[in-house]
C-alpha positions in Angstrom: 106.7 45.8 -67.6 103.1 46.6 -66.9 102.8 44.2 -63.9 106.1 45.5 -62.6 104.9 49.1 -62.8 101.6 48.2 -61.1 103.5 46.5 -58.3 105.9 49.4 -57.9 103.0 51.9 -57.8 101.1 49.8 -55.2 104.2 49.5 -53.0 104.7 53.3 -53.2 101.1 53.9 -52.2 101.5 51.6 -49.3 104.7 53.3 -48.2 103.0 56.8 -48.4 100.0 55.5 -46.5 102.1 54.1 -43.7 104.2 57.3 -43.5 101.0 59.4 -43.2 99.7 57.1 -40.5 102.9 57.4 -38.6 102.7 61.2 -39.0 99.2 61.2 -37.7 100.1 59.0 -34.8 102.9 61.2 -33.6 102.2 63.1 -30.4 101.3 66.8 -30.7 104.0 69.4 -30.4 104.5 71.1 -27.1 103.1 74.3 -28.4 99.9 72.5 -29.5 99.6 70.7 -26.1 100.1 74.0 -24.3 97.4 75.7 -26.4 95.1 72.7 -25.7 95.6 73.0 -22.0 95.0 76.7 -22.1 91.8 76.4 -24.0 89.6 75.3 -21.0 90.9 78.2 -19.0 90.2 80.7 -21.7 86.7 79.2 -22.2 86.0 79.5 -18.5 87.2 83.1 -18.5 85.0 83.9 -21.5 82.0 82.3 -19.9 82.5 84.2 -16.6 83.0 87.5 -18.5 79.8 86.9 -20.5 77.9 86.1 -17.3 79.2 89.3 -15.7 78.1 91.4 -18.7 74.7 89.8 -19.0 74.1 90.0 -15.3 75.2 93.6 -15.0 71.9 94.9 -16.4 70.0 96.6 -13.6 66.4 95.7 -12.7 63.8 98.2 -13.8 60.9 96.9 -11.7 61.2 99.6 -9.1 60.6 102.6 -11.2 59.2 105.3 -8.9 61.9 105.1 -6.3 64.1 107.9 -5.1 67.5 107.2 -6.5 71.0 107.9 -5.3 74.2 107.3 -7.3 77.7 108.6 -7.8 76.4 111.2 -10.1 73.6 112.2 -7.6 75.3 111.3 -4.3 72.7 112.8 -1.9 69.0 112.7 -1.6 66.5 113.9 1.0 63.1 112.3 1.5 60.1 112.2 3.9 58.7 108.7 4.5 55.1 108.1 3.5 52.5 106.6 5.9 52.1 102.8 5.3 50.0 100.7 7.6 50.2 102.9 10.7 53.8 103.7 10.3 56.0 105.7 7.9 58.1 103.8 5.3 60.3 104.8 2.4 62.6 103.0 0.0 65.7 104.5 -1.7 67.6 102.8 -4.5 71.4 102.9 -4.6 72.3 102.6 -8.3 75.7 101.1 -8.9 78.0 101.6 -11.8 78.2 99.0 -14.6 80.8 96.2 -14.0 82.7 97.2 -17.1 83.8 100.4 -15.3 87.0 98.9 -13.8 88.2 102.1 -12.3 85.9 101.4 -9.3 87.3 97.8 -8.9 89.2 98.5 -5.7 86.6 101.0 -4.3 83.9 100.9 -1.8 80.7 103.0 -1.3 80.2 104.5 2.1 76.5 105.0 2.8 75.4 107.4 5.4 71.9 108.4 6.6 70.9 111.1 9.2 67.6 112.5 10.3 66.5 116.0 10.9 66.4 117.7 14.3 62.7 117.3 14.5 63.2 113.9 16.1 65.4 114.1 19.2 68.2 111.6 19.6 66.5 109.9 22.5 63.7 108.9 20.1 66.0 107.5 17.4 65.2 104.0 18.6 61.9 104.4 16.7 63.9 104.5 13.4 64.9 101.2 11.7 66.8 100.7 8.5 67.0 97.6 6.3 69.8 97.3 3.6 68.9 94.6 1.0 69.0 93.7 -2.7 65.5 92.3 -3.1 63.6 94.7 -5.3 60.5 92.5 -5.4 60.0 92.5 -1.7 57.3 94.7 -0.3 58.0 98.0 1.3 59.3 97.6 4.9 58.9 93.8 4.7 62.4 92.8 5.8 62.9 90.0 8.3 63.1 90.9 12.0 66.9 90.3 12.1 67.6 92.4 9.1 66.6 95.7 10.6 69.3 98.1 12.0 69.1 101.1 14.3 70.7 104.5 14.4 73.9 104.9 16.4 74.9 108.3 17.7 72.3 109.9 15.4 73.7 108.2 12.3 73.3 105.1 10.2 76.3 103.9 8.1 77.0 100.9 5.8 79.5 99.8 3.2 78.5 98.6 -0.2 80.1 97.5 -3.5 80.1 100.2 -6.2 78.6 97.6 -8.6 74.9 96.6 -8.8 71.8 98.0 -7.2 70.9 97.9 -3.5 67.9 99.3 -1.6 67.5 101.1 1.7 64.2 100.7 3.5 63.5 103.2 6.3 60.8 102.6 8.9 59.6 105.2 11.4 57.2 104.1 14.2 56.0 107.5 15.2 52.9 109.7 15.0 54.5 112.2 12.5 57.1 111.8 9.8 60.6 113.4 9.6 63.0 114.3 6.9 65.9 112.0 6.2 69.1 112.6 4.2 70.9 109.7 2.5 74.3 110.2 1.0 77.0 108.0 -0.6 80.8 108.5 -1.1 83.2 106.5 -3.1 86.4 105.5 -1.2 89.4 104.1 -3.1 91.3 101.4 -1.2 94.8 100.9 -2.3 95.3 97.8 -0.2 92.9 95.9 -2.4 95.1 96.4 -5.4 98.0 95.2 -3.3 96.0 92.1 -2.5 95.4 91.6 -6.3 99.1 91.9 -7.0 100.1 89.6 -4.2 97.5 87.0 -5.3 98.8 87.1 -8.9 102.4 86.8 -7.7 101.7 83.8 -5.5 99.8 82.1 -8.4 102.6 82.7 -10.8 105.4 81.7 -8.4 103.8 78.7 -6.9 104.9 76.0 -9.4 108.5 77.3 -9.3 108.9 78.2 -5.6 107.4 74.9 -4.5 110.3 73.0 -6.1 113.0 75.5 -5.2 115.3 74.2 -2.3 116.6 77.7 -1.3 113.0 78.7 -0.5 112.7 75.9 2.0 116.1 76.7 3.5 115.4 80.4 4.0 111.9 80.0 5.4 112.9 77.1 7.7 115.9 79.1 9.0 113.7 82.1 9.6 111.2 80.0 11.5 113.9 78.3 13.4 115.4 81.7 14.5 111.9 82.9 15.5 111.4 79.7 17.5 114.7 80.0 19.3 113.9 83.7 20.1 110.6 82.8 21.6 112.2 80.0 23.7 114.9 82.3 25.0 112.4 85.0 25.6 110.0 83.0 27.7 112.8 81.1 29.5 114.5 84.4 30.2 111.3 85.8 31.7 111.8 83.3 34.6 115.0 85.2 35.6 113.2 88.5 35.8 111.2 89.6 38.8 107.7 89.0 37.3 104.9 86.8 38.5 102.8 84.5 36.4 99.8 86.8 36.4 101.9 89.7 35.3 103.5 87.5 32.6 100.1 86.6 31.2 99.0 90.3 31.1 102.3 91.2 29.5 101.9 88.6 26.8 98.4 89.9 25.9 99.5 93.5 26.0 102.6 92.9 23.9 100.6 90.9 21.3 98.2 93.8 20.9 100.6 96.8 21.0 103.7 95.3 19.4 106.2 92.6 20.3 109.3 94.1 18.8 109.9 97.0 21.2 109.1 94.8 24.2 111.4 92.0 23.1 114.2 94.5 22.7 113.4 96.0 26.2 113.4 92.6 27.9 116.4 91.4 26.0 118.4 94.2 27.4 116.9 93.5 30.8 117.9 89.8 30.4 121.4 90.7 29.5 121.7 92.9 32.5 120.4 90.1 34.7 123.0 87.7 33.2 125.8 90.2 33.9 124.6 90.6 37.5 124.3 86.8 38.1 127.7 86.1 36.8 129.3 89.1 38.4 130.4 90.8 35.2 130.8 94.5 34.8 128.7 96.8 32.7 131.5 97.0 30.1 130.7 93.5 29.1 127.1 94.5 28.0 127.8 94.8 24.3 130.0 91.7 23.9 127.4 89.6 25.8 124.5 91.0 23.8 126.4 90.3 20.5 127.3 86.8 21.7 123.6 86.0 22.6 122.3 87.4 19.3 124.9 85.4 17.2 124.1 82.3 19.2 120.4 82.7 18.7 120.7 83.3 15.0 123.1 80.4 14.4 121.1 78.0 16.6 117.8 78.9 14.8 119.4 78.7 11.3 121.0 75.3 12.1 117.7 74.0 13.4 116.0 75.1 10.2 118.7 73.6 8.0 118.5 70.3 9.8 114.7 70.3 9.4 115.0 70.8 5.6 117.6 68.1 5.2 115.7 65.7 7.4 112.1 66.1 6.3 111.9 68.1 3.0 114.7 67.1 0.7 115.0 63.6 -0.9 118.1 61.5 -1.1 119.1 63.1 -4.5 118.9 66.6 -3.0 115.7 67.6 -4.7 112.5 68.7 -3.0 110.2 65.8 -2.2 107.3 65.7 -4.8 104.6 65.3 -2.2 105.8 68.3 -0.2 106.2 70.4 -3.3 102.7 69.6 -4.4 101.3 70.5 -1.0 103.2 73.8 -0.9 102.1 74.7 -4.4 98.5 74.2 -3.6 98.8 75.9 -0.3 100.2 79.0 -2.1 97.4 78.8 -4.6 94.8 78.7 -1.8 96.4 81.8 -0.1 96.6 83.5 -3.6 92.8 82.8 -4.1 92.1 84.4 -0.7 94.1 87.5 -1.7 92.4 87.9 -5.1 89.0 87.5 -3.6 89.8 90.3 -1.2 90.7 92.6 -4.0 87.2 93.8 -4.6 83.8 93.9 -2.8 82.0 92.5 -5.8 82.0 88.7 -5.8 81.4 88.4 -9.5 84.3 90.6 -10.5 86.5 88.8 -7.9 85.7 85.5 -9.7 86.5 87.0 -13.0 89.8 88.4 -11.6 90.7 85.0 -10.1 89.9 83.2 -13.4 92.0 85.8 -15.3 95.0 85.5 -13.0 94.8 81.7 -13.1 94.6 81.7 -16.9 97.5 84.1 -17.4 99.6 82.3 -14.9 98.8 78.9 -16.6 99.8 80.4 -20.0 103.1 81.9 -18.7 104.1 78.8 -16.7 103.1 76.6 -19.6 105.4 78.5 -22.0 108.2 78.5 -19.4 107.9 74.7 -19.0 107.7 74.0 -22.7 110.6 76.3 -23.7 113.4 73.8 -22.7 111.7 70.9 -24.5 111.3 72.9 -27.7 114.9 74.0 -27.6 
């Protein structure tokens, strides 16, 4: 009985070892794989955030400078004589990057000079806008100096970080300058952030969605047919080539819609006149032309999708879907980078949007497999 018991125990141990090996060899669950894929994105986001926080400390080397900030938005100064000219440096102190209420804002910087210097002598005043605190006073390069225009100097700056304004006056006597700043909130930058996040979130789904290609191709087809009819119809109108060129430039600047409507009505009137139809046929002919243009453009777009985008089984071609997905991501990156004037915060916003979209799309993809 003892040998039999030892054999049984050894076989049971071997069975348990093999089962544990099989369990260890099984692939990870979808939730674990999703978390593993999201880990690099979260690590990148944390690294960027740490870089922003560590780099947000302002330099304290320039300690005896006149300072202007959102708390003290205006300062007056008189440049001091330096090497046969008058020079002065003013520091623009930005807010810390953790103050996200200024994310979509810009700082408008304005400088004017007192009436002691007439406007005809403003060419003697030069301004340099830079970030180099270690550079000597009025030591900017020749191409970095700017002049006054209409008695005023203006610039735009990010509300984050420090920047410096060097003023140089090449005159026998100094004058009093006034530098002021004003924060301007720009709503369109928040719209850019929302559009960028939406494009990043929808790019994996929309790139494989056949109705997206049908609708966009039909819209482009209708636009193409409208342009063809418009420029071909211009030949029926009493307009020379030179006037046609100037019309195209003017319409592109002012607005195409009103001019297209105007010349469409003129084209319909010309068709009625050429075919000898009465003015009562204006509405039916206009409706017929519009329906024909829409159907022709939609049919052309439908044919383009069936011919070049869809595969034989009716799904979107994988290569085209991949190209559209990354094209949408590139456009989304452009929108997110335009959401703020601070490049570091823009990078953090881009990494955050990318990480959140990766987590959301990863959960959406893994949900059917887990069910």
